[in-house]
MARDOLO-263633 format. One record per atom (N, C-alpha, C): residue number from 1; residue in three letters; chain; x, y, z. Coordinates in pm, 1 decimal. Layout:
N
KOLBA   seq   type   mol          x          y          z
KOLBA   NUM    ALA     A          X          Y          Z
...
***
This chain:
83
KOLBA   seq   type   mol          x          y          z
KOLBA     1    MET     A       85.3     -117.5        0.0
KOLBA     1    MET     A        0.0        0.0        0.0
KOLBA     1    MET     A       89.2      122.9        0.0
KOLBA     2    ASP     A       53.4      219.5      -78.3
KOLBA     2    ASP     A      130.8      342.0      -90.7
KOLBA     2    ASP     A       51.1      458.2      -32.5
KOLBA     3    VAL     A       97.0      511.8       78.8
KOLBA     3    VAL     A       29.1      624.0      142.4
KOLBA     3    VAL     A      124.6      742.1      145.2
KOLBA     4    ALA     A       82.9      850.7       87.2
KOLBA     4    ALA     A      166.0      970.4       82.6
KOLBA     4    ALA     A      157.2     1047.3      214.1
KOLBA     5    LEU     A      263.8     1116.2      245.7
KOLBA     5    LEU     A      265.3     1202.9      363.1
KOLBA     5    LEU     A      150.2     1302.8      356.0
KOLBA     6    GLN     A      126.0     1358.1      239.4
KOLBA     6    GLN     A       19.7     1457.5      224.4
KOLBA     6    GLN     A     -117.4     1398.4      259.6
KOLBA     7    ALA     A     -139.1     1270.9      229.3
KOLBA     7    ALA     A     -266.1     1207.3      265.0
KOLBA     7    ALA     A     -283.0     1201.9      416.2
KOLBA     8    VAL     A     -175.6     1171.7      487.8
KOLBA     8    VAL     A     -181.8     1167.2      633.9
KOLBA     8    VAL     A     -208.8     1307.0      688.3
KOLBA     9    VAL     A     -141.7     1408.7      633.2
KOLBA     9    VAL     A     -164.7     1546.9      676.2
KOLBA     9    VAL     A     -311.6     1584.4      655.4
KOLBA    10    GLU     A     -368.5     1546.2      543.3
KOLBA    10    GLU     A     -508.7     1578.9      514.8
KOLBA    10    GLU     A     -603.3     1508.9      611.8
KOLBA    11    ILE     A     -575.8     1383.7      644.3
KOLBA    11    ILE     A     -658.9     1310.8      740.5
KOLBA    11    ILE     A     -650.8     1377.8      878.0
KOLBA    12    VAL     A     -529.8     1414.0      920.0
KOLBA    12    VAL     A     -511.6     1482.3     1048.4
KOLBA    12    VAL     A     -586.3     1615.0     1047.9
KOLBA    13    ASN     A     -571.4     1692.9      941.1
KOLBA    13    ASN     A     -639.2     1822.6      934.9
KOLBA    13    ASN     A     -790.8     1808.7      937.8
KOLBA    14    GLU     A     -843.9     1711.6      868.1
KOLBA    14    GLU     A     -989.1     1690.2      868.7
KOLBA    14    GLU     A    -1035.3     1651.6     1009.4
KOLBA    15    HIS     A     -959.9     1565.6     1074.3
KOLBA    15    HIS     A     -993.5     1525.1     1211.2
KOLBA    15    HIS     A     -993.2     1647.0     1304.4
KOLBA    16    LEU     A     -888.8     1728.4     1297.0
KOLBA    16    LEU     A     -878.5     1844.8     1384.4
KOLBA    16    LEU     A     -988.4     1946.2     1355.3
KOLBA    17    ARG     A    -1019.4     1966.7     1228.9
KOLBA    17    ARG     A    -1124.7     2061.0     1191.6
KOLBA    17    ARG     A    -1259.2     2016.0     1247.9
KOLBA    18    ARG     A    -1288.0     1887.8     1232.0
KOLBA    18    ARG     A    -1418.0     1834.9     1272.5
KOLBA    18    ARG     A    -1432.6     1820.7     1424.0
KOLBA    19    THR     A    -1326.9     1777.4     1491.9
KOLBA    19    THR     A    -1338.9     1748.1     1634.8
KOLBA    19    THR     A    -1293.9     1861.0     1726.2
KOLBA    20    ARG     A    -1201.2     1942.7     1678.8
KOLBA    20    ARG     A    -1144.8     2046.7     1765.1
KOLBA    20    ARG     A    -1168.2     2187.9     1713.4
KOLBA    21    GLY     A    -1209.6     2198.9     1587.8
KOLBA    21    GLY     A    -1227.1     2330.2     1528.8
KOLBA    21    GLY     A    -1095.7     2402.9     1507.5
KOLBA    22    THR     A     -987.1     2326.5     1492.6
KOLBA    22    THR     A     -854.9     2385.7     1473.9
KOLBA    22    THR     A     -793.7     2340.9     1341.9
KOLBA    23    GLY     A     -675.3     2392.4     1316.6
KOLBA    23    GLY     A     -602.4     2356.0     1195.8
KOLBA    23    GLY     A     -600.1     2474.9     1103.1
KOLBA    24    PRO     A     -540.9     2462.0      990.5
KOLBA    24    PRO     A     -468.7     2342.9      947.6
KOLBA    24    PRO     A     -329.5     2336.3     1010.1
KOLBA    25    VAL     A     -275.0     2216.6     1007.5
KOLBA    25    VAL     A     -139.2     2193.5     1054.3
KOLBA    25    VAL     A      -55.2     2149.4      935.8
KOLBA    26    SER     A       75.9     2162.7      950.6
KOLBA    26    SER     A      167.4     2116.9      846.6
KOLBA    26    SER     A      221.6     1979.0      884.7
KOLBA    27    SER     A      302.9     1924.7      800.1
KOLBA    27    SER     A      358.0     1791.5      826.2
KOLBA    27    SER     A      447.1     1788.4      950.2
KOLBA    28    ASP     A      501.5     1902.5      990.2
KOLBA    28    ASP     A      592.7     1905.5     1104.3
KOLBA    28    ASP     A      535.6     1974.2     1228.7
KOLBA    29    THR     A      407.4     2004.4     1227.7
KOLBA    29    THR     A      344.6     2066.5     1344.3
KOLBA    29    THR     A      340.6     1968.8     1460.6
KOLBA    30    PRO     A      387.9     2008.9     1578.5
KOLBA    30    PRO     A      377.7     1922.5     1696.3
KOLBA    30    PRO     A      230.7     1907.3     1737.6
KOLBA    31    LEU     A      178.3     1787.6     1727.8
KOLBA    31    LEU     A       36.5     1765.7     1755.9
KOLBA    31    LEU     A        7.0     1759.6     1905.1
KOLBA    32    LEU     A       90.4     1691.0     1979.0
KOLBA    32    LEU     A       67.8     1678.4     2123.2
KOLBA    32    LEU     A      119.4     1801.0     2197.0
KOLBA    33    ALA     A      241.6     1840.1     2169.7
KOLBA    33    ALA     A      303.7     1952.5     2241.6
KOLBA    33    ALA     A      226.8     2082.3     2221.8
KOLBA    34    ASP     A      168.1     2100.6     2104.1
KOLBA    34    ASP     A       91.1     2222.8     2076.4
KOLBA    34    ASP     A      -55.8     2210.5     2115.6
KOLBA    35    GLY     A      -95.2     2097.4     2173.1
KOLBA    35    GLY     A     -231.3     2080.9     2222.7
KOLBA    35    GLY     A     -336.1     2049.4     2116.7
KOLBA    36    HIS     A     -294.1     2007.9     1998.3
KOLBA    36    HIS     A     -391.1     1973.0     1893.7
KOLBA    36    HIS     A     -460.4     1840.4     1923.5
KOLBA    37    LEU     A     -391.1     1751.4     1993.2
KOLBA    37    LEU     A     -447.0     1620.5     2028.0
KOLBA    37    LEU     A     -430.1     1594.4     2176.8
KOLBA    38    ASP     A     -525.6     1521.0     2232.2
KOLBA    38    ASP     A     -514.0     1469.1     2367.8
KOLBA    38    ASP     A     -524.5     1317.0     2358.4
KOLBA    39    SER     A     -528.7     1248.8     2470.4
KOLBA    39    SER     A     -529.4     1102.5     2467.6
KOLBA    39    SER     A     -652.7     1046.7     2397.0
KOLBA    40    PHE     A     -766.7     1109.2     2416.1
KOLBA    40    PHE     A     -887.7     1063.8     2347.8
KOLBA    40    PHE     A     -875.2     1088.4     2197.7
KOLBA    41    GLY     A     -819.4     1201.6     2160.6
KOLBA    41    GLY     A     -798.9     1235.0     2020.2
KOLBA    41    GLY     A     -705.9     1137.8     1950.4
KOLBA    42    LEU     A     -608.5     1084.0     2022.8
KOLBA    42    LEU     A     -518.1      984.4     1964.5
KOLBA    42    LEU     A     -596.2      861.9     1919.1
KOLBA    43    ALA     A     -683.0      814.3     2005.5
KOLBA    43    ALA     A     -762.8      695.6     1972.5
KOLBA    43    ALA     A     -856.7      724.4     1855.7
KOLBA    44    GLU     A     -921.0      839.8     1858.9
KOLBA    44    GLU     A    -1011.9      876.6     1749.4
KOLBA    44    GLU     A     -938.0      887.5     1616.4
KOLBA    45    LEU     A     -823.8      954.2     1618.8
KOLBA    45    LEU     A     -746.6      970.9     1495.6
KOLBA    45    LEU     A     -695.5      837.1     1445.2
KOLBA    46    GLY     A     -654.5      749.0     1534.2
KOLBA    46    GLY     A     -611.3      615.2     1492.9
KOLBA    46    GLY     A     -721.5      541.9     1418.7
KOLBA    47    ALA     A     -843.5      550.8     1471.0
KOLBA    47    ALA     A     -957.4      485.8     1405.2
KOLBA    47    ALA     A     -986.2      550.6     1269.8
KOLBA    48    GLU     A     -975.0      682.6     1262.4
KOLBA    48    GLU     A     -998.3      751.4     1135.6
KOLBA    48    GLU     A     -892.8      714.5     1031.6
KOLBA    49    LEU     A     -769.2      699.6     1074.9
KOLBA    49    LEU     A     -663.4      658.0      982.4
KOLBA    49    LEU     A     -692.3      519.7      925.9
KOLBA    50    GLU     A     -733.6      427.3     1012.6
KOLBA    50    GLU     A     -768.5      292.7      965.5
KOLBA    50    GLU     A     -877.8      298.7      859.6
KOLBA    51    LYS     A     -981.4      373.9      887.8
KOLBA    51    LYS     A    -1094.3      383.3      795.8
KOLBA    51    LYS     A    -1053.2      450.1      664.4
KOLBA    52    ALA     A     -986.4      563.2      672.9
KOLBA    52    ALA     A     -948.7      638.3      553.0
KOLBA    52    ALA     A     -848.4      562.1      466.7
KOLBA    53    LEU     A     -758.9      488.6      530.5
KOLBA    53    LEU     A     -656.0      416.0      456.1
KOLBA    53    LEU     A     -698.8      274.2      419.3
KOLBA    54    GLY     A     -810.6      230.5      476.3
KOLBA    54    GLY     A     -860.2       96.5      446.8
KOLBA    54    GLY     A     -771.6      -13.7      500.8
KOLBA    55    VAL     A     -718.0        7.3      621.0
KOLBA    55    VAL     A     -631.0      -91.0      683.4
KOLBA    55    VAL     A     -676.7     -117.1      825.8
KOLBA    56    ALA     A     -636.6     -231.0      877.6
KOLBA    56    ALA     A     -658.2     -262.0     1018.5
KOLBA    56    ALA     A     -520.9     -262.6     1084.3
KOLBA    57    LEU     A     -500.4     -167.6     1173.7
KOLBA    57    LEU     A     -372.2     -159.6     1242.4
KOLBA    57    LEU     A     -371.4     -259.0     1357.4
KOLBA    58    PRO     A     -261.3     -331.7     1375.2
KOLBA    58    PRO     A     -252.4     -424.7     1487.8
KOLBA    58    PRO     A     -264.4     -348.9     1620.6
KOLBA    59    ALA     A     -322.4     -414.8     1719.2
KOLBA    59    ALA     A     -335.9     -354.3     1851.9
KOLBA    59    ALA     A     -198.6     -310.8     1901.6
KOLBA    60    GLY     A     -189.9     -189.2     1950.8
KOLBA    60    GLY     A      -64.5     -137.6     2003.6
KOLBA    60    GLY     A       34.3      -91.5     1898.1
KOLBA    61    ALA     A       -7.2      -89.0     1772.1
KOLBA    61    ALA     A       84.2      -50.6     1664.0
KOLBA    61    ALA     A      122.3       96.6     1670.9
KOLBA    62    LEU     A       29.1      179.5     1715.7
KOLBA    62    LEU     A       56.5      322.6     1726.0
KOLBA    62    LEU     A       65.0      361.6     1873.4
KOLBA    63    LEU     A      176.4      419.5     1908.9
KOLBA    63    LEU     A      200.2      465.1     2045.2
KOLBA    63    LEU     A      183.3      617.1     2050.2
KOLBA    64    PRO     A      160.5      674.7     2167.4
KOLBA    64    PRO     A      143.2      819.7     2174.4
KOLBA    64    PRO     A      255.9      898.0     2106.8
KOLBA    65    GLU     A      379.1      852.4     2120.0
KOLBA    65    GLU     A      490.2      925.2     2058.2
KOLBA    65    GLU     A      485.1      921.9     1904.9
KOLBA    66    ASP     A      409.3      828.6     1848.8
KOLBA    66    ASP     A      392.7      822.5     1703.3
KOLBA    66    ASP     A      307.9      938.3     1651.0
KOLBA    67    PHE     A      237.4     1006.0     1740.0
KOLBA    67    PHE     A      151.7     1118.6     1703.1
KOLBA    67    PHE     A      220.9     1252.3     1726.9
KOLBA    68    GLU     A      352.3     1250.4     1737.7
KOLBA    68    GLU     A      429.0     1372.6     1761.4
KOLBA    68    GLU     A      400.1     1478.5     1655.0
KOLBA    69    SER     A      395.4     1435.5     1530.0
KOLBA    69    SER     A      362.3     1524.0     1417.7
KOLBA    69    SER     A      306.9     1436.4     1305.8
KOLBA    70    PRO     A      241.0     1495.4     1207.3
KOLBA    70    PRO     A      194.1     1414.4     1094.6
KOLBA    70    PRO     A      308.7     1339.9     1024.0
KOLBA    71    ARG     A      427.4     1400.9     1017.1
KOLBA    71    ARG     A      540.8     1332.9      953.1
KOLBA    71    ARG     A      583.3     1208.4     1030.8
KOLBA    72    VAL     A      592.3     1220.8     1162.5
KOLBA    72    VAL     A      628.2     1105.2     1246.0
KOLBA    72    VAL     A      520.6      998.0     1234.6
KOLBA    73    LEU     A      395.4     1039.6     1233.3
KOLBA    73    LEU     A      284.5      945.6     1218.6
KOLBA    73    LEU     A      294.1      871.9     1085.3
KOLBA    74    HIS     A      323.4      943.4      979.3
KOLBA    74    HIS     A      339.1      881.6      847.9
KOLBA    74    HIS     A      453.3      780.5      849.9
KOLBA    75    GLN     A      565.4      816.0      908.1
KOLBA    75    GLN     A      679.7      724.7      915.9
KOLBA    75    GLN     A      643.0      596.8      990.3
KOLBA    76    ARG     A      566.9      609.9     1096.9
KOLBA    76    ARG     A      524.9      492.7     1173.7
KOLBA    76    ARG     A      429.0      407.1     1093.5
KOLBA    77    LEU     A      336.4      470.5     1023.3
KOLBA    77    LEU     A      243.5      394.3      938.6
KOLBA    77    LEU     A      318.3      317.2      831.0
KOLBA    78    VAL     A      418.7      379.9      771.9
KOLBA    78    VAL     A      500.0      311.4      671.3
KOLBA    78    VAL     A      565.2      187.7      733.1
KOLBA    79    ALA     A      615.9      202.1      853.6
KOLBA    79    ALA     A      679.5       89.6      920.7
KOLBA    79    ALA     A      580.5      -22.1      954.5
KOLBA    80    VAL     A      458.2       15.0      991.5
KOLBA    80    VAL     A      360.0      -83.2     1036.8
KOLBA    80    VAL     A      288.6     -151.9      919.9
KOLBA    81    ILE     A      245.8      -73.1      820.9
KOLBA    81    ILE     A      165.4     -132.7      713.2
KOLBA    81    ILE     A      235.7     -133.5      578.6
KOLBA    82    GLY     A      359.1      -85.8      578.5
KOLBA    82    GLY     A      430.6      -84.4      451.4
KOLBA    82    GLY     A      371.8       15.6      354.9
KOLBA    83    ALA     A      322.6      127.1      409.8
KOLBA    83    ALA     A      256.7      229.6      327.1
KOLBA    83    ALA     A      353.6      289.3      228.1
***
């Protein structure tokens, strides 16, 4: 599966717009440190990524530090699903 960094950024931005009324963010925006995501938001965004990308992520595949920025998240997804 081939997932572009820009696709991950768009999914993150849509999630933030819909759930937090914030955004847009860039690929290197700190999501946790800047308060864009909290622990509940991590779980919600993980589910949205699965749905949007059409994949089932293994339990525990994404850790909180994987949500540091959209770029870090993309790198982790590539490692987990071979995006």
